[in-house]
C-alpha positions as CSV (number, residue, x, y, z in Angstrom):
1,X,7.1,-5.9,-15.7
2,X,9.5,-5.0,-18.3
3,X,8.4,-2.4,-21.6
4,X,11.0,-1.4,-24.5
5,X,10.8,2.3,-25.7
6,X,12.4,4.5,-28.4
7,X,14.1,8.1,-27.1
8,X,15.2,9.9,-30.4
9,X,18.0,11.7,-28.6
10,X,19.9,10.6,-25.4
11,X,19.2,12.8,-21.7
12,X,16.5,13.1,-19.7
13,X,13.0,11.8,-19.4
14,X,9.9,11.2,-17.2
15,X,8.3,8.2,-16.9
16,X,4.7,8.1,-15.9
17,X,3.3,4.5,-14.5
18,X,-0.5,5.1,-14.0
19,X,-1.7,2.5,-11.1
20,X,-3.9,1.7,-8.2
21,X,-3.0,0.8,-4.6
22,X,-4.9,-0.7,-2.1
23,X,-2.5,-2.0,0.1
24,X,-2.3,-0.2,3.7
25,X,0.8,2.0,2.7
26,X,2.7,3.0,-0.2
27,X,3.2,0.4,-2.2
28,X,6.4,0.5,-4.4
29,X,8.7,-1.0,-7.2
30,X,12.5,-1.0,-7.9
31,X,13.4,1.1,-11.5
32,X,16.0,0.0,-13.9
33,X,16.9,1.1,-17.6
34,X,19.3,-0.8,-19.9
35,X,20.6,-2.9,-16.6
36,X,21.1,0.3,-14.2
37,X,18.9,1.1,-11.2
38,X,18.0,4.4,-11.3
39,X,15.7,4.7,-7.9
40,X,12.1,3.2,-7.3
41,X,8.9,4.5,-8.4
42,X,6.7,5.5,-5.4
43,X,2.9,4.5,-5.5
44,X,1.1,6.0,-2.2
45,X,-2.4,4.5,-1.5
46,X,-5.7,5.1,-3.3
47,X,-7.1,2.1,-3.5
48,X,-8.0,-0.8,-6.1
49,X,-9.5,0.4,-9.0
50,X,-8.8,4.6,-8.5
51,X,-6.3,5.2,-11.1
52,X,-3.5,7.6,-10.3
53,X,-0.2,8.7,-11.7
54,X,3.4,8.1,-10.6
55,X,5.8,9.7,-12.1
56,X,9.7,9.6,-11.8
57,X,13.5,11.2,-13.4
58,X,14.4,8.8,-16.1
59,X,18.2,9.1,-18.0
60,X,17.4,7.3,-21.7
61,X,20.4,6.8,-24.5
62,X,19.2,7.2,-27.8
63,X,17.1,5.1,-29.3
64,X,16.0,1.9,-28.1
65,X,15.9,1.7,-24.4
66,X,15.2,-1.4,-21.8
67,X,13.1,-0.4,-18.5
68,X,12.0,-2.8,-16.2
69,X,9.4,-2.5,-13.0
70,X,11.3,-4.8,-10.6
71,X,9.5,-6.2,-6.7
72,X,9.6,-3.6,-4.3
73,X,7.2,-3.3,-1.2
74,X,3.9,-4.7,-0.8
75,X,1.3,-4.4,-3.9
76,X,0.0,-2.1,-6.6
77,X,-2.0,-2.5,-10.0
78,X,-0.3,-1.1,-12.8
79,X,-2.3,0.1,-16.0
80,X,0.3,2.2,-18.9
81,X,4.0,3.1,-18.6
82,X,4.4,7.0,-20.6
83,X,7.7,8.2,-21.1
84,X,7.8,12.3,-22.1
């Protein structure tokens, strides 16, 4: 999954991911911003269609940025990405 987001100034932001995880254990995605790894997003078990939010810090450039979630452990449903 890949999305573009606009940051008015360079610096630290928080990425919020709305998810549901019906797997038997914590799922995850790798997190890549502008081609650079910024760790991972973890999704504790919630059950399918039981939406929660996982939040991680990200560093963005001023202007448009590309955020990519890459295949990690197990499976989760992603509903939205929000940057604050």
